[in-house]
Structure formats: structure tokens, C-alpha cells
C-alpha positions as CSV (number, residue, x, y, z in Angstrom):
1,M,-5.3,18.6,-25.5
2,D,-8.8,18.6,-28.0
3,P,-8.5,14.8,-29.1
4,L,-11.1,15.3,-32.0
5,I,-8.7,18.0,-33.2
6,V,-7.3,15.3,-36.3
7,F,-10.8,16.1,-37.8
8,D,-10.4,19.7,-38.1
9,C,-6.9,19.6,-39.1
10,E,-7.8,17.0,-42.3
11,N,-10.1,19.5,-43.8
12,A,-6.9,21.2,-44.5
13,V,-4.3,18.3,-45.0
14,P,-6.0,15.7,-46.0
15,N,-3.6,13.0,-45.2
16,R,-3.0,12.0,-42.0
17,F,1.1,11.2,-42.9
18,A,1.3,14.8,-44.5
19,L,-0.5,15.6,-41.2
20,A,1.8,14.5,-38.7
21,V,5.1,15.8,-40.8
22,A,3.2,19.4,-41.6
23,A,2.6,20.1,-37.9
24,A,6.3,18.2,-36.6
25,G,7.7,21.1,-39.0
26,R,5.5,23.8,-37.6
27,A,6.5,22.9,-33.5
28,R,9.4,23.2,-34.4
29,A,9.7,26.4,-35.8
30,L,7.2,26.9,-33.0
31,S,9.5,26.0,-30.4
32,R,12.6,27.6,-31.7
33,G,10.6,31.3,-31.4
34,A,8.8,31.1,-34.3
35,E,5.6,34.1,-33.5
36,P,2.1,31.7,-33.5
37,R,-0.7,32.2,-35.1
38,V,-3.3,31.7,-32.4
39,P,-3.6,33.2,-29.4
40,D,-0.8,31.2,-27.3
41,E,-2.1,29.5,-24.3
42,A,1.3,28.1,-22.7
43,T,0.3,25.5,-24.8
44,A,2.9,22.8,-25.9
45,P,4.0,23.4,-29.6
46,V,2.5,20.6,-31.1
47,E,-1.0,20.8,-30.4
48,L,-0.3,24.6,-31.1
49,A,0.7,23.2,-34.2
50,L,-1.8,21.5,-34.3
51,R,-4.8,24.4,-33.2
52,E,-3.0,26.8,-36.1
53,I,-3.7,24.2,-39.2
54,A,-7.4,23.4,-37.5
55,G,-8.0,26.9,-37.8
56,N,-6.4,27.2,-41.5
57,R,-4.2,30.0,-40.0
58,F,-1.7,29.0,-43.3
59,Q,-1.8,30.9,-46.9
60,P,-1.7,27.6,-49.7
61,D,1.4,27.5,-51.0
62,E,2.5,26.9,-47.3
63,V,0.0,23.5,-46.8
64,K,1.0,22.9,-50.4
65,P,3.7,21.1,-49.6
66,F,2.2,18.8,-47.7
67,L,-0.8,18.1,-50.1
68,L,-0.7,14.7,-52.6
69,A,-0.6,15.4,-55.8
70,G,-1.6,11.9,-56.9
71,S,1.4,11.6,-58.4
72,V,5.0,11.1,-58.5
73,P,6.9,14.6,-58.6
74,R,8.6,15.6,-62.3
75,D,11.8,16.3,-60.4
76,V,11.7,12.8,-58.5
77,R,14.1,10.4,-61.3
78,V,13.3,6.3,-60.9
79,R,16.2,4.2,-62.2
80,P,15.4,2.1,-64.7
81,G,16.0,-1.9,-64.1
82,R,15.5,-0.6,-60.3
83,Q,11.4,-1.3,-60.2
84,R,10.2,-4.5,-59.0
85,K,7.0,-5.7,-59.8
86,L,4.6,-7.4,-58.5
87,R,4.1,-11.6,-58.5
88,G,1.4,-13.2,-59.3
89,G,-1.5,-12.6,-62.0
90,E,-3.1,-14.6,-64.1
91,G,-5.7,-16.2,-61.2
92,Q,-2.6,-16.0,-58.2
93,S,-2.8,-13.6,-55.4
94,L,-0.7,-11.0,-55.2
95,A,2.5,-10.9,-53.6
96,A,5.2,-8.0,-53.3
97,A,8.5,-8.6,-54.5
98,P,11.2,-9.2,-52.2
99,A,13.8,-6.3,-50.8
100,F,16.8,-8.6,-51.8
101,G,17.4,-11.1,-54.4
102,Q,17.5,-13.2,-51.6
103,R,14.9,-16.1,-49.9
104,A,14.1,-15.0,-46.4
105,V,14.8,-17.3,-43.3
106,H,12.4,-17.3,-40.7
């Protein structure tokens, strides 16, 4: 597998996490029998999926779910009171609030 293919893929899906999710989904579809969109050279489904993404073989609506819009989607609801704010401020260093109301014991 070409180790530089990731850089070609980032043109289509700039976020590496989203790229991994998109490639995994396409590789799963290929292993279940989906028709390859690039010439198949008897390669692994993951490599074939990455070559398809790098070759821009997808319609924009197929790639759209993997592109980040920069904000929370409208259908995602955050329950009030469940968000925790960052601690600190007023010259203090910021630290994330603990996941639970208890202190961690190491």
C-alpha cells in the first residue's frame, strides 16, 4: 500500500478521523460484495477504499456525511444542565471539568 495515499485522500475528506470512518465503511461495503470504483488489482478492501477516496470516485452527497460543518448538527440536542464548563479563568490555567462529581484517586 502506498503510504502517501492518505495525503491524496485528505483532499476529498480533510479530517483524518472522518477519513478513517469513511474508508472503514467503504471497505466494509467492498468486502460484502460492492462493486469497486477503481480497477481492482486484488488488493485488500481497505486499500481499495482509500484508492477510491483518493481518486474522487464519489458523488458529493456520498462524502458529505464525513465532512465537518464546524457546528453541532440541528438534530443533535444537548440536555440543559449536562454540560460542564471549563474550570479556571481570571488568570488561572484552564482545565477540563471532571467526568464525575468525585475526585480521582490514583
